[in-house]
VOVOGU-67146 format. One record per atom (N, C-alpha, C): x, y, z; atom name; residue in three letters; chain. Coordinates in steps of 0.001 Angstrom, whole numbers, plus 524288, in hexadecimal, padded with zeros to 5 digits. Example, Ala and Ser with C-alpha at 12.3 -4.5 7.8 and 13.67 -1.06 7.14 Angstrom:
2
      u      v      w  atom  type  mol
  83386  7E9C6  81E78     N   ala    A
  8300C  7EE6C  81E78    CA   ala    A
  83390  7F31C  81E78     C   ala    A
  83232  7F736  81BA8     N   ser    A
  83566  7FBDC  81BE4    CA   ser    A
  83264  8001E  81EBE     C   ser    A
// end
This chain:
86
      u      v      w  atom  type  mol
  30277  59524  F9431     N   unk    A
  2FD8E  596F9  F9330    CA   unk    A
  2FA6E  597DF  F901C     C   unk    A
  2F540  5947D  F8E29     N   unk    A
  2F3AF  59639  F88B5    CA   unk    A
  2EE56  59AE2  F8AB9     C   unk    A
  2EEB4  59C96  F85EC     N   unk    A
  2ECD6  5A247  F85BB    CA   unk    A
  2E6B3  5A03A  F8319     C   unk    A
  2E5B8  59BE9  F8259     N   unk    A
  2E1D7  599E6  F7EB3    CA   unk    A
  2DBA3  598B1  F8188     C   unk    A
  2D9AB  59B28  F7E6C     N   unk    A
  2D38C  59B7A  F8221    CA   unk    A
  2D069  59715  F7F11     C   unk    A
  2CCD7  5944A  F818F     N   unk    A
  2CA0B  590CC  F7E77    CA   unk    A
  2C538  590D9  F80F1     C   unk    A
  2BF61  5924E  F7CD5     N   unk    A
  2BC6B  590A1  F7DC0    CA   unk    A
  2B88C  58D29  F7C03     C   unk    A
  2B4C4  58B80  F7E7E     N   unk    A
  2B101  586B8  F7E3B    CA   unk    A
  2AD41  586AE  F7D90     C   unk    A
  2A9CF  585C4  F79AD     N   unk    A
  2A60F  587EC  F781A    CA   unk    A
  2A1DC  58364  F79C6     C   unk    A
  29D8A  585C4  F7F44     N   unk    A
  29B03  5805B  F80EB    CA   unk    A
  295D9  57F4F  F7E48     C   unk    A
  29458  583D1  F7B36     N   unk    A
  28FD5  58395  F78F0    CA   unk    A
  28D73  57DC1  F75E9     C   unk    A
  288F3  57C42  F74CC     N   unk    A
  286EF  57815  F70BC    CA   unk    A
  28228  57A2B  F7112     C   unk    A
  27EDF  577E5  F6BE2     N   unk    A
  278FB  57771  F6BBE    CA   unk    A
  2773D  57385  F7039     C   unk    A
  271FF  573C4  F6FCD     N   unk    A
  26F1B  57024  F74B2    CA   unk    A
  26DBA  56AD6  F7299     C   unk    A
  26E51  56B20  F6C75     N   unk    A
  26E95  5677C  F69B0    CA   unk    A
  27206  561FE  F69A8     C   unk    A
  2775D  56583  F68AC     N   unk    A
  27C6F  5629A  F67AC    CA   unk    A
  27C48  560E7  F6F72     C   unk    A
  27C63  5640E  F72DA     N   unk    A
  27C01  561F5  F78BE    CA   unk    A
  27858  55D93  F7A06     C   unk    A
  27470  55C83  F76ED     N   unk    A
  26FB8  558BE  F7801    CA   unk    A
  272FA  553FF  F7508     C   unk    A
  2746C  55605  F6F93     N   unk    A
  27682  55192  F6C15    CA   unk    A
  27B75  54E98  F6F09     C   unk    A
  27F31  551CE  F7011     N   unk    A
  282E0  54F31  F7448    CA   unk    A
  2821C  54C6D  F7938     C   unk    A
  27D94  54DE7  F7B3F     N   unk    A
  27B3D  54B9F  F80A2    CA   unk    A
  27926  5450E  F7E30     C   unk    A
  27690  54636  F79E5     N   unk    A
  274A9  54006  F7848    CA   unk    A
  2770E  53DB6  F76C6     C   unk    A
  27BB4  53ED8  F73DB     N   unk    A
  27F64  53AD6  F7122    CA   unk    A
  282BF  539DB  F7554     C   unk    A
  284AE  53DEC  F7A1B     N   unk    A
  2866F  53A40  F7E62    CA   unk    A
  28222  536A3  F8189     C   unk    A
  27E5A  5381F  F8284     N   unk    A
  27D7E  53437  F84F2    CA   unk    A
  27A03  52F9E  F82A4     C   unk    A
  279CC  52F43  F7D7A     N   unk    A
  27A0A  529B8  F78D7    CA   unk    A
  27F05  52846  F7B0C     C   unk    A
  28492  529B2  F7AF9     N   unk    A
  28881  5277D  F7A2D    CA   unk    A
  28931  52523  F80C7     C   unk    A
  287CC  52631  F83C7     N   unk    A
  28947  524A9  F8950    CA   unk    A
  28498  51FFA  F8A1F     C   unk    A
  27FCE  52019  F875E     N   unk    A
  27CBE  51DAD  F8857    CA   unk    A
  27D89  5177F  F8680     C   unk    A
  28042  518A7  F802E     N   unk    A
  28476  51517  F7C5E    CA   unk    A
  28800  5132E  F8134     C   unk    A
  28AC5  51597  F83EA     N   unk    A
  28D8A  51351  F86B4    CA   unk    A
  28C58  50F3E  F8B50     C   unk    A
  28944  510EE  F8D61     N   unk    A
  28628  50DC0  F910F    CA   unk    A
  28255  50903  F8F42     C   unk    A
  280FD  5094A  F8B01     N   unk    A
  27EA3  5060F  F892D    CA   unk    A
  28164  501B0  F8789     C   unk    A
  2874B  5033F  F85AE     N   unk    A
  28A88  4FEC0  F840F    CA   unk    A
  28D0A  4FC65  F87A5     C   unk    A
  28D40  4FE5D  F8B85     N   unk    A
  290AA  4FDB1  F9075    CA   unk    A
  28CEC  4FA00  F9383     C   unk    A
  28875  4F89D  F9118     N   unk    A
  2850D  4F44E  F955E    CA   unk    A
  28779  4EFEB  F9697     C   unk    A
  28736  4EEBD  F9BCB     N   unk    A
  28A96  4E6F5  F9C4F    CA   unk    A
  28FCE  4E794  F9B6C     C   unk    A
  294C3  4ECF3  F9C06     N   unk    A
  29918  4EADE  F9A35    CA   unk    A
  29BBB  4ED9C  F9CF7     C   unk    A
  2A0B1  4EE14  F9F91     N   unk    A
  2A3B9  4F052  FA0C0    CA   unk    A
  2A757  4F408  F9EFA     C   unk    A
  2A9ED  4EEA0  F9924     N   unk    A
  2AB9C  4F0DE  F94BB    CA   unk    A
  2A9F3  4F570  F92FC     C   unk    A
  2A49A  4F48A  F9132     N   unk    A
  2A31B  4F88D  F8CA5    CA   unk    A
  2A09A  4FCCF  F9079     C   unk    A
  29F33  4FD3F  F96A1     N   unk    A
  2A088  500BC  F9958    CA   unk    A
  2A5B5  504A3  F9939     C   unk    A
  2A9F2  50139  F99F5     N   unk    A
  2ACFF  5047A  F998D    CA   unk    A
  2AF3C  507A3  F9356     C   unk    A
  2AF8C  50603  F9138     N   unk    A
  2B08D  50800  F8BE6    CA   unk    A
  2ABA6  50B12  F89D5     C   unk    A
  2A753  50AA2  F8960     N   unk    A
  2A3DA  50E50  F8A08    CA   unk    A
  2A4A1  51390  F8C5F     C   unk    A
  2A566  5120D  F91BC     N   unk    A
  2A7FB  5171F  F95B0    CA   unk    A
  2AB70  51B1F  F93C4     C   unk    A
  2B08D  51814  F9169     N   unk    A
  2B3B5  5196C  F8FD7    CA   unk    A
  2B32F  51CC9  F8A8B     C   unk    A
  2AF0E  51AC4  F879B     N   unk    A
  2ADB9  51C78  F8327    CA   unk    A
  2ABDB  5211F  F8358     C   unk    A
  2A8F2  52289  F86D9     N   unk    A
  2A430  5254B  F88F1    CA   unk    A
  2A797  52A49  F89F3     C   unk    A
  2ABE6  529E5  F8DB4     N   unk    A
  2AEE3  52D54  F9218    CA   unk    A
  2B33B  52F3C  F8CB1     C   unk    A
  2B503  52C04  F8930     N   unk    A
  2B7B1  52FDA  F832B    CA   unk    A
  2B4B2  532D4  F8052     C   unk    A
  2B07A  53031  F8095     N   unk    A
  2AB5F  5333B  F7C52    CA   unk    A
  2AAA4  538BB  F7EA2     C   unk    A
  2AA28  538A8  F824C     N   unk    A
  2A8FE  53DBA  F8794    CA   unk    A
  2ADB4  54248  F868A     C   unk    A
  2B31E  54119  F87AB     N   unk    A
  2B628  5433E  F861C    CA   unk    A
  2B784  544DD  F81B5     C   unk    A
  2B72D  543CD  F7D7F     N   unk    A
  2B71C  5440E  F77B8    CA   unk    A
  2B2F1  54734  F7755     C   unk    A
  2AFC8  5483B  F7972     N   unk    A
  2A991  54C76  F7783    CA   unk    A
  2AC85  55071  F7B7E     C   unk    A
  2AD92  55050  F7EB7     N   unk    A
  2AF00  5554D  F826B    CA   unk    A
  2B367  55840  F8075     C   unk    A
  2B77C  5552D  F7DF7     N   unk    A
  2BCAB  556CE  F79DD    CA   unk    A
  2BA53  55968  F7626     C   unk    A
  2B64B  5568C  F7317     N   unk    A
  2B4FC  55A4B  F6C2C    CA   unk    A
  2B031  55CEB  F6FA8     C   unk    A
  2AF4A  55E7A  F73E7     N   unk    A
  2ABF9  562FD  F739C    CA   unk    A
  2B061  567EC  F75E6     C   unk    A
  2B397  56622  F7884     N   unk    A
  2B72B  56AE3  F78C2    CA   unk    A
  2BB9F  56CB0  F73FC     C   unk    A
  2BABE  567B1  F7151     N   unk    A
  2BFA9  5692A  F6D6D    CA   unk    A
  2BD0C  56D6C  F6895     C   unk    A
  2B727  56B46  F6776     N   unk    A
  2B4C1  56DA1  F63D5    CA   unk    A
  2B292  5739A  F65EA     C   unk    A
  2B2ED  574DD  F6A47     N   unk    A
  2AEE3  578C1  F6C50    CA   unk    A
  2B3B6  57C5E  F6F72     C   unk    A
  2B796  57C45  F6F5C     N   unk    A
  2BBBD  57EFE  F70E1    CA   unk    A
  2BDE8  58314  F6C65     C   unk    A
  2BED4  5879E  F6E1B     N   unk    A
  2C067  58BF8  F6BC6    CA   unk    A
  2C531  58F10  F6CFA     C   unk    A
  2C8EA  58D04  F69F5     N   unk    A
  2CD98  5913C  F6F1F    CA   unk    A
  2CFB2  595E0  F6A63     C   unk    A
  2D182  59811  F6C98     N   unk    A
  2D29F  59EEC  F6E9C    CA   unk    A
  2D8A1  59EE6  F6F3A     C   unk    A
  2DBAE  5A06E  F6B54     N   unk    A
  2E080  5A21C  F6C6C    CA   unk    A
  2E007  5A6FF  F7108     C   unk    A
  2DFCD  5ABE4  F6FCD     N   unk    A
  2DEB7  5B022  F71D8    CA   unk    A
  2D833  5B24F  F7452     C   unk    A
  2D9F0  5B629  F7765     N   unk    A
  2D45E  5B8C8  F7827    CA   unk    A
  2D173  5BAA2  F7512     C   unk    A
  2D48D  5BD77  F726C     N   unk    A
  2D0E8  5C173  F6CBE    CA   unk    A
  2CE09  5BE8E  F6AA4     C   unk    A
  2D135  5B73B  F6756     N   unk    A
  2CDAF  5B38C  F650E    CA   unk    A
  2C990  5B21C  F680B     C   unk    A
  2C97A  5B1D4  F6E07     N   unk    A
  2C40F  5AFF7  F70C0    CA   unk    A
  2C101  5B474  F7021     C   unk    A
  2C1AA  5BA3A  F703E     N   unk    A
  2BD33  5BD98  F70D1    CA   unk    A
  2BAFA  5BE3D  F6ABF     C   unk    A
  2BE4D  5BB7E  F67AA     N   unk    A
  2BD67  5BE1B  F6133    CA   unk    A
  2B893  5BA18  F60C5     C   unk    A
  2B88F  5B39C  F636C     N   unk    A
  2B797  5B068  F6264    CA   unk    A
  2B0CC  5B1EB  F6594     C   unk    A
  2B181  5B4BF  F6B54     N   unk    A
  2ACFF  5B54C  F6E5D    CA   unk    A
  2A9D2  5BA67  F6A9A     C   unk    A
  2ABCD  5BDAA  F67A3     N   unk    A
  2A91B  5C29D  F652E    CA   unk    A
  2A840  5BF26  F6051     C   unk    A
  2A879  5BB4A  F5D48     N   unk    A
  2A6F3  5B87F  F5ADA    CA   unk    A
  2A150  5B468  F5B67     C   unk    A
  2A171  5B331  F5F89     N   unk    A
  29DDD  5B11C  F6328    CA   unk    A
  29892  5B492  F6343     C   unk    A
  29B38  5BA00  F669D     N   unk    A
  296FD  5BCDA  F66FD    CA   unk    A
  293D2  5BFC3  F6236     C   unk    A
  297E7  5BFFB  F5DE5     N   unk    A
  2947B  5C17F  F589F    CA   unk    A
  2909D  5BF55  F56E5     C   unk    A
  292E4  5B9EF  F55E1     N   unk    A
  28E4D  5B670  F5475    CA   unk    A
  28961  5B518  F5869     C   unk    A
  28AA1  5B587  F5E9C     N   unk    A
  284FB  5B570  F6091    CA   unk    A
  28170  5B909  F5DE1     C   unk    A
  28354  5BDFA  F5D70     N   unk    A
  27FE5  5C22D  F5C9C    CA   unk    A
  27C39  5C227  F5579     C   unk    A
// end
């Protein structure tokens, strides 16, 4: 059994959130537009979209995850956050 502690930072700015939503919507729109009238392209762009979504989720979890080996390290990190907020 592992004693590691993982913290995922779920905060992001409004601008970053809106930008990500716009990019995703444009990508979905492009996939729908390119696949009009063709079952083959519908299948390919559907797979492309699924792979892209899983890639984005994986990237977000990897870049926003902080790993702590001990509880003491976690407490020190939280104290640093509290100090920066004040």
